[in-house]
VEXGU-621527 format. One record per atom (N, C-alpha, C): x, y, z negated. Coordinates in steps of 0.1 Angstrom, whole numbers, plus 5000, padded with zeros to 4 digits. Layout:
XYZ;...
// end
This chain:
510249094880;509548984888;510348864885;509548744876;510348624875;510648564889;512148514890;512548444901;512148244901;511148204905;510648094904;512248004909;511947894903;512947764905;512847704925;514047664929;514447594940;513347504942;512547424934;511947304936;510447384934;510147514930;508947574929;508547634939;510247704944;509847724957;509347704970;510147554964;509547464978;508447374978;507647374969;506347334965;505447454970;505647584966;504947724975;505047694986;506347724991;505947705008;505147565017;505147485006;504747355013;503247385014;502547414997;501447465000;500547555006;501547685009;501347785020;500647665034;502147605039;501647555049;500447485050;500647355040;499447245039;498047355042;497947465035;496747565033;496647605046;497847665053;497347725064;496747595079;497647515074;497047375087;495747315084;495247325073;493747295065;492847445072;493347565074;492547655075;491947695066;492447695051;491947745040;492447875035;491747945028;492648045021;493348015008;494148095004;495148074991;493948024982;493048084978;492548024965;492047914967;491347864975;490947744980;491947644981;493247664986;494347614988;494347554974;494947674962;495247614947;494447574945;492947594943;491747464938;491847334942;492147304957;492047194961;493247104955;494747174956;495547114947;495747084933;496247014930;496747034911;498447094910;498247254915;499847294915;500347324905;499747304892;500347314878;500547464879;500947514869;500747624859;501947714865;503047694868;504247704878;503747804891;503147724897;502547794910;501347864910;501147974906;499948014908;499748134923;498348184919;497448244933;498748364936;498948414927;500348554927;501248514934;502548364932;502848314937;503148294953;501848264956;501648214968;501248334978;500848434972;500348534977;501748574983;502548634972;504248674974;504648604986;504548474983;505448394988;505048415009;503148445011;503148425023;503148595028;503348675021;503448805024;504848845033;505248935044;505849005048;507249035043;508548975047;509348975037;510049165044;510249225035;510349335036;511749395033;512849435039;513949475035;513949645028;513749665017;513449785009;514849845003;516149755006;517149784993;517349934997;517449975011;518050085015;517050195013;516350175015;514850275008;515050354992;515550234986;515450274970;516750304970;517750274976;519250334973;519050484980;518050474988;518350674994;517450704984;516350654977;515750714968;516850764956;517450674954;518250674942;519150744943;520050804956;520950904956;520750984961;519651014968;519151154971;518651254965;517451144958;515951174950;515751164938;517451124932;516951114916;516251004911;515850864920;515250784912;516050734899;515050744887;515750674880;515750534872;516350544869;516550324861;514850324853;514350214854;513450204849;511850264856;511950314867;511150434872;510050344883;509150364885;508050304900;508850384911;508850284921;509450354938;508350314945;507850364954;506750324965;507750294978;507750144982;507950164996;506950105009;506550215019;505550135027;506450135042;505849995048;506449945059;505149985068;505150035080;504350085086;504749925097;505649865098;505649765108;505149655103;505049605090;504649535084;503149535079;502849685073;501649705071;501449685057;502449735049;502549695039;503049775025;502749765014;503249865008;503749794992;505049824990;505849784978;505849854968;505349754955;506049874941;506949814936;508049894937;509149844930;509749944918;510149854908;510649854898;512049804895;513049874887;514549854892;514949724898;514749754911;514949704923;514049604923;513149564921;512449404923;510949434922;510849384935;509349434940;508249314932;507149454922;506549404913;505049384922;504749414930;503849354938;503549444950;502949334959;503449384979;501849404980;501249514986;500249544991;499849555006;498749485008;498749515026;497649645031;498449725036;497849895036;497549895056;496849995058;496450055070;497050225072;498350195086;498550345086;498050385095;498250475102;497950525115;497650455125;496350455133;496150415147;497250435150;497250525150;498250635163;499850605160;500350545150;501850525146;502550625139;503750635139;504450715128;504850845138;504450955130;504351085134;504351215125;505351315126;504851395117;504151545121;503851555130;503151695141;502051705130;501651835127;500451865122;499651835133;498051765132;497551735141;497251605151;498651565150;498551405158;498251295149;497651345136;496651195132;498151015125;499151105132;500250995130;500550985113;500950885107;501650835095;503550895093;503550955089;504951045082;505650955080;506850965083;508050865076;509050965066;509750845059;510750955050;510450975037;511051025029;511151015016;509651145009;508551115004;507751194996;507651164981;506751204972;506651224961;505151214964;505051174950;503051194945;502751324936;502251424941;502351514936;500951554929;500051494936;498551524928;497851364925;497051334917;496151214920;494751264914;493951194923;492251244919;491351114918;490851144912;489451034912;489750944899;490250984892;490450874877;488850864872;488850714871;487650674865;485750674875;486250734887;485450754896;485050564900;483350554907;483250444910;483550384920;483950254923;484450244938;483650254945;483850314958;483150334973;482950484969;482850574958;482750724956;483750804971;482850854972;483350964987;484351104977;485151124985;485951274985;485851344995;485351464994;485651575004;486651644997;487651715009;488251814999;489051774984;489151614982;489651594972;488651604961;487651614961;486451644956;485551544954;485251514946;484351364943;482851424948;482151354956;480851414958;479451294953;478851354960;477651224950;477151164962;477951074969;477650984976;478850854975;478150764971;478750634971;478750534978;479250454987;479150405004;479650285004;478650175010;478950035013;480350035016;481049925010;482249915014;482449755023;482749795039;482549695048;483749595046;483949465047;484849365046;485049265056;483949335068;484449295081;484849365091;484949325107;485949445117;485049555118;484449635111;483549735113;484549855112;484249925123;485250065125;484550195128;484250235117;483450375116;483750475122;483150585131;484050725136;484250775121;483650815109;484450925100;485050775096;486250895090;487550835081;487550855069;486350795057;486150855047;487450825035;487550905031;488350915015;487750865007;487850704998;486950654988;487850654979;487350604962;487650564950;489250644945;490250624950;491350704945;492050794953;492750904950;493650974958;494950984954;495950974958;497551034957;497751084964;497951204964;498551314977;500051324976;500751274990;501851304989;502451424993;504051444988;504451594994;505951534999;506151575009;507151575019;508251585009;509751525011;510651585005;511851645016;511651605027;512651615036;512451765046;513051835046;512851945053;513051875073;512651945082;512651925091;512051745096;511951675085;511251545085;509651525087;509651585074;508251595065;507951665056;508451805055;508451885048;509052065060;507852135059;508352295068;507252275079;507552415084;506152465093;505752365104;504352315104;503852195115;504352065112;504952045101;505451895101;505251865085;504651935073;504251915064;503551825059;504151725053;503251635047;502051645041;502151705028;501151815017;500451895027;501151945036;499752055043;498351985051;499351875055;498651765068;497951675055;497651685046;496851615036;496951505038;498551425034;498951305039;498351245021;497451095020;497251025010;497550895006;497850814998;497450714998;495750714993;494750644996;493550634993;492850545001;491750514990;490950414993;490050405006;489450315009;488350285023;487350245024;486250315032;484950215033;485550085044;486450105048;486849995059;487849905053;487549825045;488249715040;489049605049;487749575056;488049455069;489549495082;489449625074;490849675090;492249675081;492049655069;493149675064;494249555065;495549615064;496549485075;496849535087;496249625096;496449655107;496249825108;496849885115;497350005117;495450045124;494850125116;493350175112;493450345112;494350395105;493950545096;494450675105;493450765102;494050885107;495550965106;496450905099;497550965091;497950905078;496750885071;496750855056;497650715052;497750675038;498050505037;496950465032;496050355039;494750315035;495150175024;494450155014;494150015004;493050015003;492649894997;491549854993;491049864982;490049934982;489150044969;490149984955;490049784953;490349754940;491949774937;492249734948;493949774950;494649914951;493549964952;494450124953;493850204937;492950134934;492950164916;493950104906;494149974914;495349954902;496650024903;497049974918;498250144916;498150244912;496750314915;496850424907;496950454892;496450324885;496750334868;497950264866;498850284880;500550244873;501150324874;501150394885;502150514893;502050614890;502950704876;502850814875;503050944884;502351064881;502551204893;504251164890;504951244903;506451224905;506951094913;506151004909;506550864921;506950864932;508250824934;509050874947;508250754954;508150804969;507450744982;508350734994;508950595002;509550595012;509250555017;508450615033;507550555042;508450475055;508750395062;509050305068;508550325080;509250325093;508950255105;508250115103;
// end
């Protein structure tokens, strides 16, 4: 990620503050002000995103699980409800997510999101239409409406793409009664996009449908994932 100059950082901060005071979104702020090519919508989104200390998580993946230079890694913060895509110790993209409404936890049947190191063991849904529903990781003949308001449905549908996580830490997320893979912990799309950014899932990591496609297309099988409280 290219590091912006000090003057650019100051401009970004001022624009975000002014946009917040005016009660307008980032896109409208960019259109309202002649911010110049150096201050992009992406840089404004990064400036507004919560700061997450991911360095220890990456070091853990490197020293304990053989994260290689140049390989993608994912760090999820349940506190901030964010997913960071990291490469060469730099954040490539920061995505809002939804972890479990019940908080962190590893027990089967708890519907909680497990912590610790994982890897993406399987991927499903390549090429599927946005809103496509999956049951037991199989695409069914159903494409659902995506809600962007506060709609909270009873059923926790899995839509668009699936990245199935395999726990790597015995006694934490691997083994009888606590196994993330056996608990079917995924990174996946959701019908309830309006709830993204706050705890809402039944244990999985939810993303918006467009963004789960973007992530799915970038990360290969075997990508390491660290889930933080």
